[in-house]
Residue, then its C-alpha position, 0 to 999 in steps of 0.5 A: m024919239m024914233n029918229m034918234s034911235r035910227k041915228l044911233f043904230l046907223i052910227g053903231l052899224i057904221s062903227l061895226a063896218g069900220a071895225a070889220a074892215s080894220a079886222q081884215e087888215f090884221k093878220v094873225g098866225i098861231v103856232n102849236l108848240d106841242r107839234i114843234f116839240r114832236e115833229a121838228n128835227s131839232a126836237k127829235s135830235a134833242q130827244t135822241k141826245l137825251e136818250q144817249e146821255f141818260g140811257k145807261r144811267e136809267k138802265e143801271l137804276n132799273d137793274v138796281a130796282a130789280q135787285l132790290k125787289t128780288a132781295s125784298d121778295k127773298f126776305e119776305r119768303e125767308s122772314p118766318t125762318l130767321s131769328e129776330s136779330q137776323r130779320n131786323t138786320r136784313q130789314k134795316q139793310l133793305v130799308d137803307q138800300d131802298r133809301d139809297f135807291q130812291r135818292k139816286r132815282r130822284e137825282f136822276q130825275e132832276d138831272l134828266n129834267t134839267r137837261k130836257n128843259e135846256e134842250l127844249q129851250t134851245v128848240i124854242e129859241r130856234a123856233n122863235k127865230v123862225v117865227k120872227s123871220l116868218a112874221e116879218a117876211e109875211k107881214y103878220d101883226l100877231i103870232v100866238q103860241e098858245a090858244v084854246y081854239v085855233n081856226p086852221k086857216h090861222d095855223i102856221t105850224d107847218k110853215v114853221l116846221k118846214s122852215l125849221n127843218a130846212a135850216g137843218g134844225k140849227 
């Protein structure tokens, strides 16, 4: 019985040693996409492009919001002195203006999110090309973009950023 336990133990030990040897040959890399989005030149230029494209529209919406707040505050102050019909008319106008403003704000947000997703997708595609060429050049078996924990020795984000930025973000 003791002899059989020893044999099983040795077989298990040999199996573990074999697994450990093959694990050393398996090369893994991890890429932090959040850092790519923050630090890559192409991501920074995409952000600048979005700010230029949507900045004027956002400022107009902020101006409308300020005007609406001013009108609402004025209505609140003057409300006690207005006749009921005047109060109802101005209240209806404020509600209509607010509804129109909310619609425009939603449309703006949807347009901004759509364009942001398009730009981020372009950055991801460029980064993926760089990751693929890096994986082939350095013989990686697996490169992961999302992980709960990453040992810094497996993080290749700096290499990807360097290569991505050297390519001019194109």
